Backbone as a chain_set.jsonl record, in Angstrom:
{"seq": "MSIESEAESFAYGSSMHGGRPTFALTRRLGDDAGLTLYEFIPDDLANGRQKRLQRANSNRTLSRISIVDALPDVDEDADGRLSFVDVGSPSERTPNSWDWNEWCALKVTTLRGKRQQAVHRLVKSVLADAGVDPATVTRGEGSAVLSESDGVRLTIAFLALKELRKYEKLTTVADSLDRMSLEECYYWHAKCRSPSSQNGVTALRQLLAGHI", "coords": {"N": [[16.213, -13.195, -5.036], [16.288, -10.456, -2.809], [17.216, -10.114, 0.693], [15.688, -8.124, 1.873], [13.458, -7.822, 0.129], [12.411, -10.367, 0.264], [11.62, -10.476, 2.928], [9.609, -8.558, 2.843], [7.83, -9.829, 1.114], [6.788, -11.852, 2.644], [5.492, -10.556, 4.668], [2.959, -10.785, 5.709], [2.798, -13.372, 6.529], [1.37, -15.505, 5.392], [1.096, -18.79, 4.323], [0.243, -20.375, 2.082], [-0.276, -18.649, -0.029], [1.821, -17.003, -0.878], [2.449, -14.911, 0.92], [0.4, -13.028, 0.897], [-2.311, -11.176, 2.479], [-4.813, -13.038, 4.162], [-7.014, -12.807, 5.718], [-9.479, -10.59, 7.142], [-10.607, -7.863, 9.15], [-13.497, -5.981, 9.934], [-15.132, -3.113, 11.142], [-18.293, -1.927, 11.817], [-20.812, 0.601, 12.263], [-24.077, 1.765, 13.373], [-27.171, 0.373, 12.102], [-26.24, -2.15, 11.455], [-24.254, -2.741, 13.276], [-21.137, -3.92, 14.553], [-18.315, -6.201, 14.888], [-16.728, -7.778, 12.363], [-15.304, -10.742, 11.093], [-13.537, -11.853, 8.28], [-12.511, -14.304, 5.865], [-10.229, -14.367, 3.221], [-10.233, -15.988, 0.099], [-9.374, -18.008, -2.756], [-11.7, -18.391, -5.489], [-11.986, -21.025, -6.519], [-11.069, -22.658, -4.442], [-12.931, -21.996, -2.508], [-15.207, -23.082, -3.691], [-14.577, -25.803, -3.532], [-14.495, -26.122, -0.762], [-17.146, -25.619, -0.116], [-18.402, -27.816, -1.3], [-17.371, -29.906, 0.271], [-18.502, -29.261, 2.727], [-21.232, -29.605, 2.149], [-21.307, -32.327, 1.59], [-20.815, -33.328, 4.111], [-22.854, -32.223, 5.615], [-25.842, -31.399, 4.446], [-27.229, -29.099, 4.983], [-25.498, -27.086, 5.624], [-23.894, -24.115, 4.667], [-21.607, -21.86, 3.003], [-20.988, -18.485, 3.896], [-20.645, -16.317, 1.552], [-19.187, -13.656, -0.185], [-18.285, -10.832, -2.288], [-15.018, -9.301, -2.06], [-15.094, -6.531, -2.055], [-17.725, -6.044, -1.23], [-17.583, -7.09, 1.298], [-15.693, -5.483, 2.634], [-16.203, -2.278, 3.013], [-14.347, -0.253, 2.866], [-12.619, -0.768, 0.822], [-11.755, 0.123, -2.438], [-12.829, -0.135, -5.853], [-11.652, 0.06, -9.12], [-12.399, 1.073, -12.573], [-11.344, -0.96, -14.072], [-11.49, -3.132, -12.481], [-9.538, -3.416, -10.557], [-8.464, -3.586, -7.187], [-8.244, -1.301, -4.494], [-6.584, -0.896, -1.494], [-5.914, 1.248, 0.065], [-7.165, 2.644, 2.109], [-7.383, 0.836, 4.091], [-6.345, -0.734, 7.067], [-3.087, -2.062, 7.39], [-0.04, -4.031, 7.661], [2.929, -2.083, 7.618], [4.958, -2.939, 5.966], [4.108, -3.98, 3.508], [1.546, -3.4, 1.158], [-1.814, -4.552, 0.429], [-2.327, -3.964, -2.215], [-0.415, -4.996, -3.816], [-1.112, -7.388, -4.919], [-3.014, -9.445, -7.231], [-6.443, -9.556, -7.155], [-8.402, -10.805, -8.558], [-10.835, -13.334, -9.056], [-11.029, -14.062, -6.421], [-12.677, -14.347, -3.228], [-14.624, -13.357, -0.329], [-15.108, -14.995, 2.702], [-17.421, -15.059, 5.229], [-16.665, -15.294, 8.583], [-17.77, -14.801, 11.248], [-19.835, -12.422, 13.053], [-19.285, -10.335, 15.818], [-21.011, -8.788, 18.472], [-22.038, -6.239, 20.854], [-21.47, -7.247, 24.187], [-19.851, -9.384, 23.538], [-18.285, -8.398, 21.487], [-16.949, -6.415, 22.926], [-15.511, -8.032, 24.687], [-13.665, -9.298, 23.02], [-12.026, -7.279, 22.188], [-9.549, -6.722, 23.507], [-7.942, -8.868, 22.754], [-7.973, -8.506, 19.965], [-6.664, -6.029, 19.783], [-4.136, -6.783, 20.734], [-3.317, -8.684, 18.791], [-3.334, -7.151, 16.4], [-1.549, -5.066, 17.04], [0.847, -6.486, 17.377], [1.173, -7.244, 14.767], [1.815, -4.937, 13.51], [-0.195, -3.186, 12.838], [-2.374, -0.461, 13.295], [-4.419, -0.709, 16.024], [-6.629, 0.913, 16.475], [-7.897, 1.176, 14.091], [-9.935, -0.705, 13.84], [-11.182, -0.629, 16.271], [-12.151, 1.782, 17.0], [-14.689, 3.858, 15.902], [-15.546, 3.421, 12.435], [-13.981, 1.036, 10.31], [-11.444, -0.959, 8.598], [-9.181, -3.765, 8.519], [-6.492, -5.718, 7.239], [-5.176, -9.064, 7.615], [-2.655, -11.478, 8.504], [-2.38, -14.996, 7.677], [-1.777, -16.538, 9.995], [-2.494, -14.788, 12.112], [-5.169, -14.456, 11.476], [-6.12, -17.059, 11.839], [-5.895, -17.345, 14.619], [-7.742, -15.365, 15.475], [-10.036, -16.367, 14.277], [-10.718, -18.752, 15.707], [-11.201, -17.56, 18.133], [-13.391, -15.807, 17.608], [-15.339, -17.707, 16.861], [-15.519, -19.224, 19.202], [-16.439, -17.365, 21.068], [-18.903, -16.646, 20.13], [-21.349, -17.921, 20.991], [-21.271, -17.706, 23.725], [-22.372, -16.319, 26.852], [-21.936, -15.405, 29.473], [-20.029, -12.872, 30.893], [-17.592, -13.222, 32.204], [-16.726, -15.672, 31.243], [-16.431, -15.033, 28.552], [-14.285, -13.148, 28.568], [-12.302, -14.722, 29.708], [-11.913, -16.764, 27.788], [-11.048, -15.214, 25.573], [-8.665, -14.046, 26.593], [-7.193, -16.347, 27.128], [-6.797, -17.388, 24.566], [-5.181, -15.436, 23.53], [-2.803, -16.026, 24.757], [-2.235, -18.525, 23.795], [-0.217, -20.879, 22.016], [1.023, -20.657, 18.606], [1.008, -23.077, 17.238], [-0.902, -24.534, 18.692], [-3.128, -22.964, 18.132], [-3.483, -23.422, 15.356], [-4.085, -26.122, 15.464], [-6.559, -26.127, 16.869], [-8.02, -24.567, 15.143], [-8.275, -26.231, 12.914], [-9.842, -28.207, 14.094], [-12.151, -26.767, 14.773], [-13.091, -25.853, 12.302], [-13.605, -28.068, 10.798], [-15.39, -29.822, 8.304], [-16.742, -32.155, 8.895], [-17.196, -32.287, 11.585], [-18.991, -31.166, 14.409], [-18.281, -30.474, 16.879], [-15.949, -29.195, 17.596], [-15.725, -26.429, 18.331], [-17.256, -26.398, 20.661], [-15.737, -28.096, 22.266], [-13.423, -26.554, 22.536], [-14.385, -24.304, 23.928], [-15.1, -25.582, 26.308], [-12.617, -26.455, 27.207], [-11.288, -24.038, 27.735], [-12.997, -22.462, 29.312], [-14.639, -24.042, 30.787], [-14.549, -24.432, 33.506], [-15.683, -22.286, 34.713]], "CA": [[15.443, -12.25, -4.234], [17.085, -9.917, -1.714], [16.681, -10.352, 2.027], [14.649, -7.138, 2.141], [12.242, -8.112, -0.626], [11.856, -11.613, 0.784], [10.927, -10.125, 4.165], [8.38, -7.879, 2.46], [6.937, -10.795, 0.485], [6.121, -12.664, 3.656], [5.128, -9.682, 5.776], [1.699, -11.222, 6.284], [2.954, -14.706, 7.09], [0.49, -16.503, 4.791], [1.945, -19.835, 3.765], [-0.201, -20.93, 0.806], [-0.507, -17.661, -1.075], [2.966, -16.148, -1.106], [2.556, -13.774, 1.807], [-0.71, -12.079, 0.83], [-3.242, -11.288, 3.61], [-5.914, -13.952, 3.875], [-8.124, -12.516, 6.625], [-9.733, -9.166, 7.334], [-11.57, -7.429, 10.16], [-14.139, -4.71, 9.634], [-16.038, -2.647, 12.193], [-19.352, -1.066, 11.315], [-21.726, 1.191, 13.23], [-25.435, 1.876, 12.859], [-28.086, -0.765, 12.215], [-25.499, -3.409, 11.302], [-23.055, -2.546, 14.091], [-20.445, -5.116, 15.005], [-16.966, -6.478, 14.407], [-16.867, -8.963, 11.518], [-14.078, -11.366, 10.594], [-13.662, -12.518, 6.98], [-11.365, -15.001, 5.284], [-10.084, -14.233, 1.769], [-9.906, -17.301, -0.45], [-9.677, -18.109, -4.188], [-13.03, -18.933, -5.774], [-11.989, -22.479, -6.708], [-10.961, -23.277, -3.12], [-14.225, -21.806, -1.848], [-16.11, -24.081, -4.266], [-14.229, -27.096, -2.956], [-14.895, -26.145, 0.648], [-18.602, -25.726, -0.087], [-18.76, -29.21, -1.613], [-17.066, -30.734, 1.448], [-19.523, -28.96, 3.727], [-22.505, -30.2, 1.757], [-21.201, -33.774, 1.754], [-20.882, -33.626, 5.539], [-24.159, -31.785, 6.121], [-26.447, -30.699, 3.304], [-27.813, -27.828, 5.419], [-24.449, -26.111, 5.91], [-23.434, -23.349, 3.51], [-20.655, -20.796, 3.263], [-21.441, -17.108, 3.697], [-19.627, -15.943, 0.567], [-19.468, -12.415, -0.885], [-17.099, -10.24, -2.884], [-14.17, -8.573, -1.122], [-15.598, -5.155, -2.012], [-18.933, -6.029, -0.406], [-17.194, -7.399, 2.678], [-14.952, -4.359, 3.203], [-16.608, -1.031, 2.346], [-13.193, 0.641, 2.735], [-11.878, -1.145, -0.38], [-12.273, 0.736, -3.665], [-12.627, -0.885, -7.098], [-11.653, 0.982, -10.255], [-13.152, 0.637, -13.748], [-10.738, -2.187, -14.586], [-11.647, -4.194, -11.507], [-8.435, -3.466, -9.597], [-8.876, -3.198, -5.843], [-7.333, -0.436, -3.75], [-6.696, -1.067, -0.049], [-5.179, 2.349, 0.692], [-7.876, 3.078, 3.306], [-7.504, -0.332, 4.964], [-5.177, -0.939, 7.9], [-2.249, -3.193, 7.002], [1.358, -3.851, 8.062], [3.582, -1.07, 6.786], [5.944, -3.527, 5.062], [3.57, -4.25, 2.173], [0.113, -3.188, 1.067], [-2.511, -5.573, -0.371], [-2.393, -3.583, -3.629], [0.631, -5.709, -4.545], [-1.62, -8.654, -5.44], [-4.188, -9.496, -8.087], [-7.538, -10.146, -6.377], [-9.39, -11.438, -9.429], [-11.203, -14.713, -8.737], [-10.982, -14.268, -4.975], [-13.896, -13.93, -2.55], [-14.537, -13.259, 1.128], [-15.997, -15.874, 3.456], [-17.691, -14.503, 6.554], [-16.499, -16.211, 9.716], [-18.912, -14.427, 12.07], [-19.844, -11.054, 13.58], [-19.479, -10.205, 17.267], [-21.651, -7.534, 18.856], [-22.293, -6.042, 22.272], [-20.455, -7.658, 25.152], [-18.9, -10.282, 22.879], [-17.345, -7.524, 20.799], [-16.12, -5.798, 23.955], [-14.617, -9.039, 25.258], [-12.607, -9.667, 22.081], [-11.23, -6.11, 21.832], [-8.176, -6.793, 24.005], [-7.248, -9.813, 21.883], [-7.805, -7.852, 18.664], [-5.61, -5.028, 19.934], [-2.867, -7.489, 20.863], [-2.976, -9.294, 17.503], [-3.023, -6.116, 15.419], [-0.331, -4.355, 17.44], [1.98, -7.357, 17.06], [1.3, -7.308, 13.309], [2.185, -3.626, 12.986], [-1.397, -2.485, 12.379], [-2.964, 0.361, 14.336], [-5.68, -1.328, 16.464], [-7.742, 1.867, 16.425], [-8.561, 1.014, 12.797], [-11.157, -1.502, 13.986], [-11.722, -0.535, 17.627], [-12.763, 3.106, 17.147], [-15.393, 4.251, 14.691], [-15.66, 2.399, 11.399], [-12.749, 0.81, 9.586], [-11.095, -2.337, 8.268], [-7.764, -4.11, 8.547], [-6.182, -7.05, 6.708], [-4.387, -9.836, 8.558], [-1.958, -12.668, 8.026], [-3.029, -16.281, 7.914], [-1.622, -16.963, 11.39], [-3.318, -13.92, 12.954], [-6.558, -14.773, 11.171], [-6.449, -18.339, 12.468], [-6.104, -17.081, 16.052], [-8.993, -14.645, 15.656], [-11.153, -17.231, 13.873], [-11.163, -19.617, 16.809], [-11.737, -16.68, 19.168], [-14.732, -15.367, 17.213], [-16.253, -18.844, 16.906], [-15.707, -19.636, 20.592], [-17.187, -16.343, 21.805], [-20.194, -16.357, 19.495], [-22.516, -18.419, 21.727], [-21.11, -17.51, 25.164], [-23.152, -15.201, 27.378], [-21.367, -14.905, 30.72], [-18.901, -12.03, 30.53], [-16.355, -13.803, 32.739], [-16.302, -16.706, 30.295], [-15.991, -14.36, 27.332], [-12.949, -12.58, 28.75], [-11.366, -15.817, 29.968], [-11.608, -17.399, 26.503], [-10.257, -14.29, 24.759], [-7.328, -13.919, 27.167], [-6.502, -17.635, 26.965], [-6.388, -17.519, 23.168], [-4.066, -14.512, 23.33], [-1.592, -16.689, 25.261], [-2.085, -19.846, 23.168], [0.84, -20.948, 21.008], [0.529, -20.696, 17.232], [0.742, -24.481, 16.903], [-2.19, -24.89, 19.288], [-4.171, -22.251, 17.383], [-3.724, -24.143, 14.113], [-4.753, -27.381, 15.822], [-7.955, -25.866, 17.188], [-8.662, -24.064, 13.93], [-8.647, -27.413, 12.135], [-10.948, -28.882, 14.788], [-13.352, -25.931, 14.749], [-13.568, -25.628, 10.942], [-13.755, -29.339, 10.097], [-16.745, -30.004, 7.773], [-17.371, -33.378, 9.407], [-17.333, -32.237, 13.042], [-19.74, -30.055, 14.973], [-17.939, -30.406, 18.297], [-14.662, -28.566, 17.847], [-15.893, -25.171, 19.057], [-17.727, -26.749, 21.997], [-14.585, -28.636, 23.011], [-12.531, -25.43, 22.843], [-15.021, -23.551, 25.014], [-15.025, -26.375, 27.529], [-11.223, -26.451, 27.635], [-10.826, -22.733, 28.211], [-13.873, -21.807, 30.268], [-15.559, -25.016, 31.38], [-14.468, -24.387, 34.966], [-16.316, -21.056, 35.209]], "C": [[16.29, -11.774, -3.064], [16.442, -10.245, -0.385], [15.531, -9.396, 2.313], [13.354, -7.478, 1.418], [11.605, -9.412, -0.163], [11.09, -11.346, 2.071], [9.604, -9.444, 3.854], [7.364, -8.862, 1.899], [6.148, -11.578, 1.511], [5.743, -11.848, 4.883], [3.851, -10.148, 6.462], [1.772, -12.644, 6.825], [2.049, -15.761, 6.501], [1.323, -17.535, 4.047], [1.545, -20.25, 2.354], [-0.16, -19.924, -0.336], [0.591, -16.613, -1.153], [3.021, -14.888, -0.28], [1.402, -12.793, 1.757], [-1.594, -12.23, 2.08], [-4.407, -12.196, 3.246], [-7.066, -13.822, 4.868], [-8.294, -11.004, 6.728], [-10.763, -8.962, 8.428], [-12.207, -6.134, 9.688], [-15.129, -4.372, 10.743], [-17.02, -1.658, 11.603], [-20.208, -0.557, 12.477], [-23.133, 1.209, 12.647], [-26.243, 0.606, 13.041], [-27.362, -2.102, 12.156], [-24.19, -3.356, 12.101], [-22.454, -3.881, 14.507], [-19.062, -5.215, 14.402], [-17.008, -7.805, 13.668], [-15.511, -9.437, 11.032], [-14.379, -12.095, 9.291], [-12.372, -13.259, 6.656], [-11.37, -14.759, 3.783], [-9.609, -15.567, 1.208], [-10.184, -17.297, -1.954], [-11.024, -18.793, -4.415], [-13.024, -20.456, -5.881], [-11.856, -23.213, -5.373], [-12.255, -23.13, -2.329], [-15.243, -22.815, -2.372], [-15.852, -25.459, -3.671], [-14.651, -27.207, -1.502], [-16.407, -26.289, 0.775], [-19.046, -27.16, -0.359], [-18.492, -30.125, -0.424], [-18.086, -30.504, 2.558], [-20.837, -29.661, 3.416], [-22.472, -31.719, 1.857], [-21.356, -34.159, 3.214], [-22.253, -33.293, 6.119], [-24.8, -30.907, 5.053], [-27.024, -29.345, 3.682], [-26.771, -26.742, 5.666], [-23.989, -25.428, 4.618], [-22.407, -22.312, 3.95], [-21.326, -19.444, 3.042], [-20.385, -16.415, 2.851], [-20.044, -14.685, -0.195], [-18.177, -11.894, -1.517], [-16.303, -9.492, -1.815], [-14.658, -7.141, -0.968], [-16.847, -5.056, -1.149], [-18.601, -6.294, 1.063], [-16.553, -6.2, 3.362], [-15.325, -3.078, 2.46], [-15.45, -0.068, 2.143], [-12.35, 0.335, 1.498], [-12.548, -0.523, -1.599], [-11.937, -0.133, -4.877], [-12.689, 0.082, -8.264], [-12.379, 0.363, -11.443], [-12.612, -0.664, -14.33], [-10.815, -3.339, -13.596], [-10.505, -4.324, -10.519], [-8.899, -2.933, -8.256], [-7.803, -2.347, -5.179], [-7.623, -0.565, -2.257], [-6.054, 0.103, 0.706], [-5.857, 2.838, 1.965], [-8.069, 1.95, 4.31], [-6.219, -0.495, 5.765], [-4.407, -2.177, 7.485], [-0.83, -2.964, 7.51], [2.078, -2.92, 7.094], [4.522, -1.668, 5.755], [5.414, -3.704, 3.646], [2.072, -4.054, 2.15], [-0.531, -4.271, 0.211], [-2.613, -5.228, -1.84], [-1.361, -4.32, -4.468], [0.11, -6.978, -5.217], [-2.825, -8.461, -6.359], [-5.294, -10.224, -7.321], [-8.652, -10.694, -7.263], [-9.594, -12.888, -9.016], [-10.912, -15.065, -7.288], [-12.311, -13.798, -4.393], [-13.634, -13.839, -1.048], [-15.56, -14.201, 1.747], [-16.193, -15.278, 4.847], [-17.512, -15.575, 7.613], [-17.642, -15.998, 10.692], [-18.775, -12.968, 12.479], [-20.071, -11.103, 15.083], [-20.045, -8.824, 17.556], [-21.749, -7.44, 20.373], [-21.157, -6.491, 23.157], [-19.45, -8.633, 24.556], [-17.841, -9.475, 22.126], [-16.407, -6.847, 21.811], [-15.086, -6.777, 24.495], [-13.45, -9.368, 24.331], [-11.678, -8.499, 21.766], [-9.783, -6.213, 22.286], [-7.341, -7.752, 23.157], [-6.981, -9.192, 20.52], [-6.685, -6.821, 18.735], [-4.24, -5.679, 20.009], [-2.397, -8.045, 19.525], [-2.557, -8.22, 16.493], [-1.747, -5.363, 15.772], [0.904, -5.177, 17.116], [2.235, -7.417, 15.562], [1.712, -5.966, 12.699], [1.03, -2.848, 12.402], [-1.962, -1.687, 13.545], [-4.306, -0.239, 14.77], [-6.877, -0.398, 16.393], [-8.514, 1.761, 15.119], [-9.88, 0.276, 12.932], [-11.712, -1.479, 15.409], [-12.345, 0.816, 17.906], [-13.437, 3.492, 15.832], [-15.541, 3.088, 13.725], [-14.331, 2.26, 10.672], [-12.492, -0.659, 9.364], [-9.593, -2.527, 8.344], [-7.59, -5.504, 7.97], [-5.152, -7.72, 7.603], [-3.693, -11.009, 7.873], [-2.79, -13.914, 8.292], [-2.964, -16.656, 9.384], [-2.462, -16.104, 12.332], [-4.798, -14.198, 12.725], [-7.015, -16.073, 11.792], [-6.729, -18.135, 13.955], [-7.443, -16.386, 16.291], [-10.202, -15.487, 15.25], [-11.637, -18.089, 15.031], [-11.709, -18.781, 17.96], [-13.169, -16.267, 18.84], [-15.734, -16.51, 17.296], [-16.544, -19.265, 18.34], [-16.567, -18.649, 21.368], [-18.629, -16.2, 21.337], [-21.393, -16.771, 20.351], [-22.387, -18.249, 23.24], [-21.885, -16.282, 25.624], [-22.517, -14.589, 28.623], [-20.087, -14.13, 30.421], [-17.581, -12.589, 31.041], [-15.825, -14.894, 31.818], [-15.77, -16.083, 29.015], [-14.566, -13.841, 27.48], [-11.907, -13.663, 29.011], [-10.949, -16.498, 28.673], [-10.702, -16.502, 25.664], [-8.832, -14.172, 25.284], [-6.524, -15.211, 27.015], [-6.005, -17.817, 25.538], [-5.266, -16.552, 22.824], [-2.746, -15.158, 23.747], [-1.301, -18.015, 24.559], [-0.989, -19.812, 22.105], [0.229, -21.034, 19.615], [0.2, -22.121, 16.815], [-0.607, -24.931, 17.462], [-3.338, -24.208, 18.547], [-4.506, -22.966, 16.086], [-4.446, -25.463, 14.371], [-6.251, -27.141, 16.057], [-8.709, -25.277, 15.997], [-9.122, -25.228, 13.06], [-9.832, -28.133, 12.767], [-12.253, -28.084, 14.637], [-13.938, -25.77, 13.354], [-13.758, -26.92, 10.152], [-15.187, -29.515, 9.596], [-17.485, -31.172, 8.416], [-17.593, -33.358, 10.911], [-18.084, -30.991, 13.471], [-19.262, -29.73, 16.395], [-16.654, -29.654, 18.615], [-14.781, -27.298, 18.675], [-16.352, -25.447, 20.49], [-16.582, -27.263, 22.862], [-13.624, -27.531, 23.425], [-13.106, -24.588, 23.986], [-14.883, -24.28, 26.336], [-13.598, -26.364, 28.085], [-10.855, -25.139, 28.311], [-11.694, -22.12, 29.296], [-14.865, -22.76, 30.936], [-15.584, -24.979, 32.904], [-15.18, -23.175, 35.564], [-17.841, -21.191, 35.222]], "O": [[16.938, -12.58, -2.396], [15.268, -10.611, -0.328], [14.526, -9.781, 2.912], [12.277, -7.432, 2.012], [10.381, -9.544, -0.195], [10.025, -11.923, 2.287], [8.595, -9.706, 4.51], [6.169, -8.746, 2.174], [4.989, -11.928, 1.288], [5.679, -12.372, 5.995], [3.676, -9.932, 7.661], [0.857, -13.069, 7.531], [1.959, -16.85, 7.069], [2.167, -17.177, 3.226], [2.414, -20.459, 1.508], [-0.022, -20.313, -1.496], [0.318, -15.453, -1.463], [3.583, -13.886, -0.723], [1.408, -11.812, 2.5], [-1.624, -13.305, 2.678], [-4.928, -12.123, 2.133], [-7.991, -14.635, 4.858], [-7.373, -10.24, 6.439], [-11.669, -9.775, 8.611], [-11.533, -5.283, 9.107], [-15.867, -5.235, 11.218], [-16.632, -0.676, 10.97], [-20.31, -1.197, 13.524], [-23.351, 0.718, 11.539], [-26.042, -0.145, 13.995], [-27.821, -3.082, 12.742], [-23.158, -3.86, 11.658], [-23.171, -4.844, 14.778], [-18.682, -4.433, 13.53], [-17.289, -8.843, 14.267], [-14.674, -8.638, 10.612], [-15.343, -12.855, 9.2], [-11.29, -12.889, 7.111], [-12.403, -14.925, 3.135], [-8.707, -16.2, 1.757], [-11.133, -16.649, -2.395], [-11.435, -19.657, -3.641], [-13.944, -21.114, -5.395], [-12.459, -24.269, -5.185], [-12.633, -24.024, -1.572], [-16.047, -23.345, -1.605], [-16.786, -26.192, -3.346], [-15.11, -28.26, -1.06], [-16.898, -26.991, 1.659], [-19.968, -27.659, 0.286], [-19.288, -31.019, -0.136], [-18.486, -31.443, 3.246], [-21.474, -30.235, 4.299], [-23.488, -32.341, 2.171], [-21.953, -35.188, 3.531], [-22.75, -33.991, 7.003], [-24.338, -29.796, 4.795], [-27.287, -28.521, 2.806], [-27.132, -25.588, 5.897], [-23.73, -26.087, 3.611], [-22.348, -21.937, 5.121], [-22.128, -19.278, 2.123], [-19.355, -15.978, 3.364], [-21.124, -14.645, -0.784], [-17.103, -12.456, -1.3], [-16.854, -9.096, -0.788], [-14.637, -6.594, 0.135], [-17.012, -4.085, -0.412], [-19.268, -5.777, 1.96], [-16.829, -5.925, 4.529], [-14.803, -2.828, 1.374], [-15.553, 0.849, 1.328], [-11.453, 1.108, 1.162], [-13.762, -0.629, -1.771], [-10.892, -0.782, -4.918], [-13.651, 0.839, -8.398], [-12.914, -0.741, -11.34], [-13.34, -1.391, -15.007], [-10.263, -4.41, -13.847], [-10.498, -5.255, -9.713], [-9.637, -1.95, -8.189], [-6.61, -2.633, -5.284], [-8.754, -0.37, -1.812], [-5.689, -0.046, 1.872], [-5.185, 3.401, 2.83], [-8.828, 2.089, 5.269], [-5.125, -0.405, 5.209], [-5.002, -3.23, 7.251], [-0.448, -1.822, 7.767], [1.85, -2.974, 5.886], [4.862, -1.007, 4.773], [6.173, -3.593, 2.683], [1.387, -4.514, 3.063], [0.133, -4.852, -0.648], [-2.951, -6.092, -2.65], [-1.419, -4.278, -5.697], [0.827, -7.585, -6.012], [-3.547, -7.467, -6.278], [-5.113, -11.362, -6.889], [-9.733, -11.015, -6.768], [-8.64, -13.584, -8.669], [-10.593, -16.208, -6.963], [-12.992, -12.959, -4.982], [-12.56, -14.2, -0.567], [-16.73, -14.204, 1.364], [-15.22, -15.025, 5.557], [-18.132, -16.637, 7.547], [-18.414, -16.924, 10.943], [-17.728, -12.352, 12.278], [-20.945, -11.824, 15.564], [-19.623, -7.826, 16.973], [-21.566, -8.428, 21.084], [-20.0, -6.153, 22.906], [-18.312, -8.703, 25.019], [-16.66, -9.823, 22.127], [-15.207, -6.728, 21.564], [-13.935, -6.412, 24.733], [-12.359, -9.684, 24.804], [-10.639, -8.701, 21.137], [-8.877, -5.837, 21.543], [-6.174, -7.482, 22.874], [-5.885, -9.333, 19.977], [-5.848, -6.753, 17.834], [-3.284, -5.184, 19.412], [-1.229, -7.903, 19.161], [-1.543, -8.368, 15.811], [-0.948, -5.055, 14.888], [1.901, -4.638, 16.634], [3.37, -7.617, 15.128], [1.932, -5.879, 11.491], [1.226, -1.958, 11.574], [-2.022, -2.19, 14.668], [-5.241, -0.279, 13.971], [-8.014, -0.855, 16.265], [-9.66, 2.205, 15.039], [-10.84, 0.585, 12.227], [-12.628, -2.24, 15.719], [-13.0, 0.994, 18.933], [-12.811, 3.451, 14.774], [-15.648, 1.931, 14.13], [-13.636, 3.25, 10.443], [-13.222, -1.511, 9.871], [-8.827, -1.568, 8.245], [-8.433, -6.376, 8.18], [-4.357, -7.053, 8.265], [-4.102, -11.46, 6.803], [-3.772, -13.883, 9.034], [-3.974, -17.049, 9.967], [-3.08, -16.632, 13.256], [-5.591, -14.177, 13.666], [-8.161, -16.19, 12.225], [-7.69, -18.689, 14.489], [-8.191, -16.763, 17.194], [-11.28, -15.333, 15.824], [-12.836, -18.147, 15.305], [-12.587, -19.239, 18.691], [-14.057, -16.364, 19.687], [-16.86, -16.31, 17.751], [-17.676, -19.623, 18.667], [-17.343, -19.053, 22.235], [-19.476, -15.689, 22.07], [-22.369, -16.024, 20.423], [-23.307, -18.613, 23.972], [-22.036, -15.319, 24.873], [-22.561, -13.372, 28.802], [-19.173, -14.65, 29.78], [-16.554, -12.445, 30.378], [-14.615, -15.025, 31.634], [-14.775, -16.547, 28.458], [-13.73, -14.072, 26.606], [-10.759, -13.538, 28.586], [-9.768, -16.782, 28.473], [-9.706, -16.966, 25.109], [-7.885, -14.195, 24.499], [-5.313, -15.169, 26.798], [-4.912, -18.341, 25.322], [-4.478, -16.82, 21.917], [-1.699, -14.876, 23.165], [-0.213, -18.568, 24.722], [-0.853, -18.827, 21.38], [-0.926, -21.427, 19.454], [-0.785, -22.348, 16.112], [-1.363, -25.627, 16.784], [-4.398, -24.804, 18.355], [-5.68, -23.107, 15.742], [-5.309, -25.871, 13.595], [-7.097, -27.854, 15.519], [-9.917, -25.477, 15.87], [-10.233, -25.21, 12.53], [-10.721, -28.612, 12.063], [-13.318, -28.656, 14.404], [-15.145, -25.572, 13.214], [-14.043, -26.871, 8.956], [-16.123, -29.371, 10.383], [-18.715, -31.176, 8.473], [-18.128, -34.319, 11.462], [-17.843, -29.898, 12.959], [-19.783, -28.816, 17.034], [-16.307, -29.494, 19.785], [-14.02, -27.106, 19.624], [-15.884, -24.798, 21.426], [-16.469, -26.913, 24.037], [-13.073, -27.558, 24.525], [-12.38, -24.208, 24.904], [-14.584, -23.671, 27.363], [-13.402, -26.274, 29.297], [-10.185, -25.134, 29.343], [-11.203, -21.345, 30.116], [-15.82, -22.32, 31.576], [-16.541, -25.447, 33.521], [-15.27, -23.049, 36.785], [-18.54, -20.254, 35.609]]}, "num_chains": 1, "name": "protein.A"}
């Protein structure tokens, strides 16, 4: 493999799936207005994650839908192939390079109102660094796909902001996560998404905004 093609292969930075995007953001208006974060995952891994959740807490379930239902900007042809041409992505490689059969989208959460406003600066920073036009999901309606590392950072941000109400806390958490190292983001992602723990998100909020 040439240096150029290797760089393209890992344009999204996803470690497990050969560089394909494993997260997506979509912004909708109208009755269901908000900014929603999704994780893309193979069906078999989603099944395994659901079983671990149920073992830890029988009342917990995954919010699982098809990629097409998650991102209205994605088109599906008669043969089931997905087209991401209307979805924001790094210019190095489009998601059309991969087979999306037997993959699904897991909803992380949706932010609305002041929570959505508070996360905009972080979203703009993450997307700009990834080579994606932030306006794709900050103006009007649109979607963008993200690398694993960028998705991990936004996941802990969306989860931490979801239950906060004070705007100063919302902006403090978002700005702190923008400055957090990637290693710290992965650590907190594991804590926040652990099936056996309910306290990871609370601990993160306390760390970043407990003094406010």
